[in-house]
N, C-alpha and C positions, 0 to 999 in steps of 0.2 A: 780745177774750175774756178776755184771759188769758195772749200769747205773751209768752212768758217773755224777757227780756232776756240770761237764762245762754245762749242757744239764740244768740243773736243773735251773742254773744258767744262763740261756739267759738275763735273764735283770739285770745281777747283774756286774754294767761295774770294772774291775778293780779299782779307786778311791772310786767310796762305798762300796765297799767290803775292802781293807784298812779301810777307814770311821768308818766301822762298828765294827768289828777287836780292831780298839784302843780305842773306845768309855769305860770309867769305866767299872768296873761287876756291881754296882746300875744303869747305865743310860741300859743298854743292859737289865738286871733284865724289866725292867719295858715294855722297848719296844719288847720287850721275852714274855712275861708274866708270870704266874706260872711256877715252875715247874715242867716238866715233872718226871715221878717214875712209873715207872713200870717190876713187875717184880724185885722188888726193889732194880732197876738200875735207879741212877736220869741221866739224859742229860746231856751232856758236856752246857753250858752259849753259847758260839760260835755256836752250832752247832744248837742248837734252836730257838738260833735269826733267822740264816741264813735259814728255816725251815722257820719261820714264814711271815721273810722276804719271799718268794716265792709261799705262800699261798696267802697274799693278790695281788701278780703280776699274778697270773693265767697263766701262758705260756704253755703253751703245752711243754708235757714230752719228750722222748725218745722213749716209746713205741705210741705214742697217731698218731705220726706222720709219712710219708714215707721212708720208710728207706734208702734213701741215703741221703734226706734231713735233717737225723735223726745223719747218718756221718756226714755229715761235720757240723750241729751245732757241736759234739762232737766232730769236730778236733779243731773248730774256738773257740769254749769256756774254752778248756781245762789249758789256761791259764792263765785265771780268779783265780782258784782255785790253781794251782798248781805254779805260780808265776815263778819267775827267777832264774834257779839253778846255781848257776857257776861246771862245769865239767873242763878237762883240754885238753881232747881231744874227737871228733867228725869220728868214718869213718864210712859212708854208704857202703858196700858191699852185698854177695847176699848168702847165706849158703841153703845149698840142695834147688836150686832154687828156694829161697825163698829171699824178699826184708830183709834185716834186720839193726840193725843202734851198733855199736861195740862202748862203751862208758868208757871212758880211765881216771881213774881220778889225778888228778894234783901229783907230784911227783911219779908216777909206772914207773920204767921205763924196767925192767926183766921181764921175764914172772908169770902169778901168777898166782893169783885163777880169772876162770873168771867164771858166773852168769849166763846160760840162763834162759833167762825172757821168757816169756806170756803175756800178757798184756789180762785182762776183757773185758766185754761187750757183755758175752748172748752169746756169739759164734758169735756176728751177727754184734754189733757195736766196733769202739778201731779202733788201728791203730800204729804205731809206733810213731803220737804224741799227741794220746792224752795220752800218759803216759810218756812220754819225760822226765820232770818234775820228774818226781820219781824214771824216774831211771838213771841218772842225781845223782839226793840228796845219793840213793842207791847205786851208784858205791863213790863215794866223802865218806858219811860220813863208809863206809864199807871196802872202801879204797881193792874193789872186779873189775872186770871188767867188764861190762852187757851189754853183747848179746843179744839183745833183735831182735826179728823174729817176719814178718808179715803172720803170716795163712793165710790158705783161710779163710773168711766166706763166712756162709752162709744166705741168704736161696740161695744164688749160687752154696752152694762146701755145701753141708750140712753131715753127719755122716757118714762116718770117715774123709772127711779133713785132720780136724784143729789136728784129733787124730793121723792123718797119718803127718798130718807135721812135729808136735811135737815129733816125734820118726824119722822121717829122718833128723830134724834140729842134736839131739840132738845125732846121730849115725856120723852127718859133720864133729859134732867140736871136738867128742873123736876118731874121722879119721885124721881132720887137726888142731890138737891144738896149732901148729906152727901158722898159718894164723892170731889167733886171739890173739896173747898170752898168753894162754893158759898153764900152765902147766897140765898134765894132768893127775895128782896128785888129782887135788885140782879140780877137776870139780862139781859145782851146779845144777840146777834146781829150778825153781820161777816163781812162776804168783800173778795174783790177781782170787778172782772169776772165772769163766772160764777158768781164766788163769791157775789158783792154778789147776783147774782138769785139763789141760792139762798136769801138770809139773807132775802129778802123774802120770798120763798117760804114758810121759816116763820115768821120774823113774820106772818105773813097768817091761819096755821094757827094758831099760838096765839092771835090774836085772833076765830078761829070759838070757838075750845074752852077760849076763858078759864082758856088758860097765864097764869102770871105773866113778864110781859116788861118790861122799862125804858127798853130803847134797841138803835135801830140803829144798823151804822158801815157805811157805802157806799159804796166805792173805787171809781169808776166802774165801775158796776155795769152788767151787761149785759140790760137789759129788752125790747127789742121789734126780735122775733127777723122778725122785718116788711123792718125798717130800709131806712129814705127818708127819709138827713136829710141837713142840710147840711155836719156834719161829717165824714160817712163822704165826702160830694163831693170835699172840702178835701182828706183826709187817707189817702187812701186807698193811698196809697203811696208808702215811703221816715220813718216812723215809723214801725217798729216791726211794730204791730199793723195788718195789711193785710185788705184788704176781700177780699180769694184767700183766709185763713187764717181766717175770718170764715165765705166759705162751706163750710168743707173740717168747720168745725168745726159749724155748723148739719145741716151735711146727715149728720155722723154720728149726733149727738145728737138726731134729731129724719128721724126715715124717714116716704117716702114712704107720706101719708095722711094726719100729723099737723097739727092745727091749729096753729096758729101764730099765734093767737091767745087760743091757753089758757091765763089767766091763771097756771098753775101754771109754764108757758115762755116765757112774754113777760108779769111782772107789768103793762108798760103800760093794756096790756087789763083788767084787774080791775075790781070795782065798788070804788072807793076809798068811795064815797059809804056803801054794806053797812054795810061793813067802820067806820065810823066813829073814833068815840075808842075807839076797843079799841084801835086796832094800837097801836106802840110811835112814842114821839120818835126823828126821824131827821139823822143827819149823813151825808150827803151832799157828796162829793169827785168834784170832773172834772180832768181837764187840758185843755190847751188845745188840744191838739198830737194828739187822740185820736180816730177815727173814732166815739167812743161817745159821745167829750162830752154833740152837741145832744138823746141819748134820754133819758142822766141827768137832764140839765137838764130835760128836760120831764117826767121821773116827778116829779121837785125841785118842781116848780110843783103839779102837778093830786095827791100829797100838802098843796101850802099848801093850793089847793082843798079841799080834800075836807075840812077842817081840820081834820089832823093835822104836829103841833108837828114844822119842820124845817129844819133849817138846810143851807144851800146855798155850799160851799166852791172853785172853780175855782181850780185850780194853773194860769195862764194861757199859763208860758216853759216847762210839762214836757208829758213822751207816757207816750201806758201802756203800764203796768209799771216808773212811778217808783216804784211801791210796793215791787219789789225791789232799787230803788238806792242801799240802807245806805252802800256806799262806794265808789262811784258818780260821787260830787259834791259841792258842796256845797246846791245848790236841790233835789234829790231829796233832800234825808236831813234837809231843811231843811223842807220836806212833811209827810215823816213823822212830824217833830216835832210839827206842828201837831194831824195824825190823831189821833197817842198825845193830844196834850193837848184833842181833842174829844170822845174815847172817856175820858178821868178824869171829864172835868166830866160824863159823861152817866150816868156807873158815880156815882160816887160825889159828885156835888153841886157839885165844887170843884177 
């Protein structure tokens, strides 16, 4: 549910990461070991090599350290895998009482398409910094303004705090499009993992209230807190996002007594037929070696069965967190390029 590759790579400094990814493939294969093939999919070589390095380093991952330390580690290390991504302009602001950051791509002057973005991190970790590189890349590649919002985190603010913030942020954007240079007819919502969950929650609120919304960009969204899928069984350990991470995240965001089937917590249980054609079209990206793969793909099918326009794209050789891996391998960057293209088509129309 959004565990950052940056945290897991705490032992890998930028020069080492760059050196690893620049090695010839034959050398990478010698270092990484035999190909990993699961469920008919072969793990990307760069990703396998990074996993191997992390296993040798034996560094604690985010769910094994106190939450405040995990947040600091994520923020500090995100630049390792995100790299330096160009952007036209960045502006700090407040959206519905929440800290936010507006990314304006180079060459964009007039009001135009805008993506309201929610970061991943299991509703517990993550902030504007952890996804800064990804937001910069999306904005530039899609030629779309990206407005990232720093919603409240658990366990300090459990459910429905983040869901409330997501809905309030979208309401604010629809009521104040000029403040962020947005064309009211070309507003989208998006996010990765837990952020994908919040994007869906905001989109469902837009459908209920009649707010204008053109597109949903959902990157391996976390949609079912009850979680009983084949992909969870297959990839519960060893591919960054672990079953233990999800257990900690769910317990932190959903205190005892919370209905895990509440659609604002688990959109998989929403009555999509009731929302019908009012829900914005969606692009859903999943990763082949991700515990969240099957729930995201099941949700995509449910959207289609409810008559909602949806495109599903699985990146079979990648893991959860590839969205943050702009400087950590060719395959992850190529996947992010495809996601940015989908955003451009979804909000620009071409």
